[in-house]
N, C-alpha and C positions, 0 to 999 in steps of 0.2 A: 341519725340514720346509720352512719358508719358503725357506731357503737352497737346498735341492735344487730347488724349483720355479723359483727365480730363475735357477739355472744351466741348467736345462733350457730355459727360454725364451731365455736368452742364446745358447746354442749352436744352438738351432733357427733363430734369426734369422740367425746366421752361415752356417749351411748353406743357408738360402734365398737369401741374397745371393750366395753362391758359385755356386749353381745357375743363377741368373739371369745372372751374369757368363759362365759357361761356355756357356750357350745363345746369348748374344750373340756369343761367339767363334765358335761353330759356324755361325751365320748368316753372319758375315763370311767364313768360310772356304769357304762353299758358293756363292760367286759374286757377292756384293755388290761392285759396281765403282764407280769414280768417275764423276761426271757428265760427265767429259771423253771417255768412250768414244764413238766414232763408227763409222759404217759402214766408213770407211777403216781404222780400227783393226782391225775384224773381218777385212777383206780382207788386212791384213798378218799377222794371227794365223793365218788359214786361207787359204793362197795358192790362187789359181785353178789348177785342174788337179791339185792334191794329192788325197789320199784320206783321208777322216775315219775312220781305222781304226788298229789297233795291231799290233805284232809279238807273236805268242803266245810266251810264255816257257816254259821247262821247268817242268813241274808244273801248267801251266794246265788241262790236261785238255781241255775243249771249251768252245765259246762258243755256247750255244743262244740263242734269241731273247730270253729273259729271264735269261740266265746268262752274263754277260760275264767273270766271274772277276776275279782280282787284276791282270790285265794291262790293264784298261780305262784309256784315256787320253783323256778328252773334250777336254782342252786341247791335244792334239797331233794329228799327222797323219803319214802316210807318203807315199811316191811310188809305191806299188804297190797295185793293186786287191786287194780281199778274195779270199781263197781260196774262202770260202763265207760266206753270210749266216746260215745256220741250222743247220749241222752241224759236226762235228768238223773243226777247221782243221789239226790236227796240230802237233807241236812245231816252232817256227820259222816257222809260216805266218802269214797275216794274217787279221784278222777285225774286225767292226764295233765302233766305240765305242758307248757308251751314256750317256745323260744324262736325268735326270728320269723313269726308267722306260721310255724309248723308245730305239730305235736308228735308224740310217739317216736318212731325210729328216726324220722327226718329231723324233728325238733331236737332230739338228743345229740345227733352228730353235729348239728349246727352249734349247740351249746359247747360241745367238746372243742370244736374248731375255734370258736370265739375265745375260749379260755386259753388255748395254746397259742393262737396266732393273732387274736384281735380282729379276725375276719372270718367269713364262712365260705363254703364251696361255691356260692352264687357269684363270687368275684374271682374265682380261680379258673385257670385254663384246664384242659383235659390232657390225659397222657395214656400211654399204652401199658399193658400189664408188665412188660419187660422193664419199664422205668418206675413202676409203683414203689412207693417208699412209706415208711412209718409216718403217719399223720395224714395221708391221702384219704379221700372219701370215695366209696364205691356205691353205686346205685344199680341194682340188678333185677332182672325179671326171670321167671322160670324157676324150676326146681322147687324149693320150699317157700319162695317169695309170694307175697300177695299178688293175685292175678291182675288186679286193677292198678294198684299203686306201686308194686314192686317192694323192695326192701333196701334201706339205707344202713350203712355201717362205716366205721372208721377202721382203716388198716393199721394194725399195730405190729405187723410182722409179715414177711413174705419169703417163701422158698419156691422158686420157679413160678408155677401157675397156682400154687396153693397159698391162700391168704389167711392170716390170723386176724380176727376181728374184735373190735369193741363196739357194743350195740345195746339197744333195748328193744322191747316189744317183739322179741323172737320167741315164738312158742308159748308165750304167756303175756298177759296184759301189762305192758310197760315194764317188764322185768329186765333188769340190767345184767348183761352177760359179757365177761371178758375171757377171750381165749378160744372161742369156737373157730374152726377152720372151714374154709370154703375153697373148693377147686373150681375156678372160673369156667373150666371145660364142662361143668355139669349144669350150667345155666344157659338160657336161650340168648340173652343179650345183657350187656352191662356197659356202664360209663364210669371211668375213674377220673376224679377231679384232683388235680395236682396241687398240694399244699405249698406255701411259699418256701419252706425249707423242711428238711427231714427232722421230725420230732425226736427228742432224746427219750429213750425208754426209762433209763434209770438216772442216777446222779453221778456227777464227776466229784472227785475229792475236793475238799476245801481246806485251806491252810495258809500258813505264812512263814516265811523265812525271817527270823528275828535277828540272828547274829551269824556272821561268817568272819572268822579271825584266822590270820596266818600265824603260824608258830615256828618253832625250831624243828624242822623235819616233820611237821604235821599241820593240820588245819583243825579248827573247831567249827561245827555247825550246830545251831540251835533254832528250834521253831516248833510248830505244831501242825497237825493235819488229821482229818478224819473223812470218812466216806459215809454219806447218809444211807447208802444201800445196806450198810451194816455197821452201826456206830459202836457195837460191842466188840469189834474185831480190830486189832492193831493193823495198820497198813504199812507197806514197805516204802522206804524212802531211798531213792537212788541219788548218789552224789558223784558228780564227775569233776575231776581236777584237770585243768588244761584245756577245756573246751566243752561244748555241748554234747549231748548224747548223739552217738553216730559219727563223731568227728575224729575218733581215734584217741580220745582222752581216757585217762584212768577212771575206772568206774568202781564204786563201792556201794554195798547195800546195807542199810541199817533199817530200823523200824521204830514206830511210835510205841509209847507205853509209859513214859515218864509223867509225873503228876503235873497237870496244868489246870488248876481250878478256875483260872480266868477264862479259859475256853468254854467251860460249862456255864459260866456266868454270862458270857456273850451269846451262847447258843444253848439255852436251857434244854436239858434232857439228853444231851449227847454224851455226858460223862466227863470225868476229870482226867483220864489217863491217855491223852492224845498228844503229849509232847515228845520231842526228841532232843537230845543234847549229847553230842558225840565228838570225841577227838580222834581223828583218823590219821595214821602214819602214812607218809609218802616220801619218795626220794626226789620228787620234783622240787626245784628251788627257783627263786626269783619271783617275778610277777606272774601269777597264774589266775586264769578265770575259773571260777567254781560255779557249777550249775547244780541245782537241787530240784528233784521231781518227786511228787506224790503219786504213787502207783495205784491205779483204779481197782476197785473190787466190783465184780459183776459187770453190768452194762455201763457204758460211759467211756471216758477217756482219761489218760494220764494228764496231770497238771504240772506245769512248771511253776514251782513256788518262788523262784527267783534266781538271779545270778549276781556275782560280785567278783571284782578283781582284788586279790590279796597278795601280799608279799610273804613268801616262805623262805626261811633262812636255813642254811645247812645245819644238820645236827652236830653236836659236839663230837660224838663218836659215830662214824658212818655205820649204818645198819643196812642189811639186805632189804630189798623191796619186799613187801608182803606178797605171799604166794596166793594166787587166786584159788578158791576152793569150790566155787560154783560159777555158773555163767547164766544168771537170769537175764532174760531179755523182755522188756515190756512189749506187749503184743499190740498196743494201740498207740497212735501218734499223740504226743503230748499237746495239750491245749496251752497256748503260750501265755494267755492272760492270767496273772496270779490273782487269787481271791483276796478279799479284804481282810486285814488283820482284825482281831476282836477289839472292841472298844475298851475292854477291861484289860489293863496291862499287867503283865506278870511282875511279881516282886522279886523273883529269883535272880541273882546276879550270875553272869556267865562265869564258868570255871576258869576261863583264860581271858585276860584283858590284853588287847594288842599294845605292844610297846615298840620303840625303835629297835630294840634288841630283846627278843623274848628270853625268859630264863632258861638256863641250861638244865638238862636232865628232867625235862617236863614229863609227867606221867602220861602215857599214851594208852588209850583203850583200844582193844582189837576191833577190827571190822573186816567183813568178808569182801574180797575184791571181785569185781565183775570184769569179764573179758570185754574188749571193745564191742560196743553195741551198734550195729548197722541198721537197726529197725526203727529208730526214732529220729525224727528231725524236729528242731525247735528253733523259733526265731528268738533273737536276743530281745530282752526287755530292759526298760529303763531301770537303772540301779536306784532302789528306793530304801536302801538300808542305812541305818544310822551309823556314823563313824563315832565310836564311843570315846575316841581320844580327843577329837576337835569339835564335838557337838556343843552348841551354846547352852548356857544355863537355863533353868526353868523360869518362864515368864510369870509375873504376878499381876493379876488384874487389879488396877487401882479403883476403878469405879465403872458402873454400868447403869446409866440413868435414862429414863424415858420422859418426854414431855407430853402435854395433852394433845399434841398433833400426831402422835404415833412415831415421832422421831427419837432415835436412840443414839446416845453418845457413849462409846466404849473407850476407856483409857487404861493404859497399862504402863508399868515401869520398864524403862529400857534395859536391855541386857548387854553387857559389855561385849564388844567384838561381833555383835549380830549385824547382818546386812539387811534384814527385813523381818517381817512378822506375818504369820498365817493365822487368820481368824476364821473360826467355824461357828455357825449358829444354826439351831434347829428347834422345832417345836417338840422334838422327842429327846428324852434324856439320854438315850443311847446313840443319838446323832444319826438315826436313820433319816434319809432324805435331807441331809444337811446341805448347807450352802457355804462356800469357802471364798474368802477375800484375802488378797495379799497387799500389804501396805509397807511403807518404808519408815513411817513415823511411829508415834506412840499413841495414836488415837484414831478412831474410825466412827463416822456418822452414818447411820442407816435409817431407811424408812421402812417400818415393819407394819404388819396388820394389827389394828387396834384390838384391844380386849383379848389378846392372845398371850400365852406364856411361852417364853423362849429360853433356851439354854445356850450359853456362850463359853467358848474356851479359846485360848491364844497360845501360840508357841513361836519361838524365835528360830531363825535359820541363818546359816553361814555358808557362803560360797567357797568351795574348796575344789581345785582342779576342774573347774567348769561345772561342778555339780552342787546341788543344795544339800547341806547336812542339817537335819532338823533336831532341835532340842525337844525336851519332854513338854507335854501339854500342861498348861496352867490348871488350877482347880476350876471346876465348872461353876459359872455364875448363872443364877436364875433371875429372870426379870419379867415382870408383868407389864405389857404395853398398855398405856392409858388410853381411854376412849377420846 
């Protein structure tokens, strides 16, 4: 009897865990999107002038107001207006899409909200016109709205009482429209539903600071950055020596434009010329903090690519400090979180390698100096840059084997002077949605999903001055998990 009770409890727990897992999968499938979604993403997904409807397929029957049938396609659109909104469309005709139990203008704003926030206005609070922001939803009556049901739209901009809208079904059957303006003083009544946060209209820059080296009377910075608002335009890079932006530190402006084929490989279509590699002269000496920012194009904000403390040695022959020639000031606050570096590493070596005493008479490229900038504040971020002097060597994976129970054993050769190892594995070759483990030995056992293909890589790290200095990744190992 006790054994039967034990088995019932055991399998009940398993069923409960599986149910929770399946519910989590359903929530993900129903529109939870990444935080990177922007208004511009929505405009690309649902083009201006298209129609938020679908082609009726054979066997569809009809598409009534609350019966859209199997042909519903809320993530799609056509270029033809609906045959009808409420009656039989006929085989091969067009009819409204549906989302969240609504069609036409209301269903469309629910879809936009779900893609941006993972929720709709039905779970949001209300706000006044003076607090309206990008991403909020308005429902109004009067003016040009439907007399019975009113009209729904998403707010994508505001100037006083004048709103800029994203909507469908205004003036034409389910036609998508971006950019119409509405003065709320011209309508009889309205409700504004407040989104969880203000949606970003455009994109922030993306990039990474690969190298910061101290030299003799100079520093070297190398990395990459681009802005998806305009990937064909070089963006400005602001470098501050002695502190962050706005702290009174020396500021210099450089720009992207050097060849970085690895960036285009990691972000296909953005182009190859988004790198920067510059030696900047300075009269500052000793330990100095260096902060590097990517300056935004269009809407969005500036991004802190990273910061690092370096040692700058006095030059062999004292030279006057560079004379500032311009005073650019970033107009938006930097976003502290640096973006992820590309998974494809550059093969180019830095032009200057840090040593205990850098070489004398080092060639110094010119850079325009910026006056102290009081307009930006930025939080310090964790130093994640590799120290090229003391980084451990490359780890080599010895074996990666799977047994018939889905268990995997990964072994690698130890690296001299390494304090530990970082292991990453993913079902994607570019390690999107990767998982990371840290161990101190030379093997790791994992339980992975059966009949799946995984990619594995390992790198060593060494602790220096309280920080982890990482070596290069091993070659990627591919393994098929047995059933």
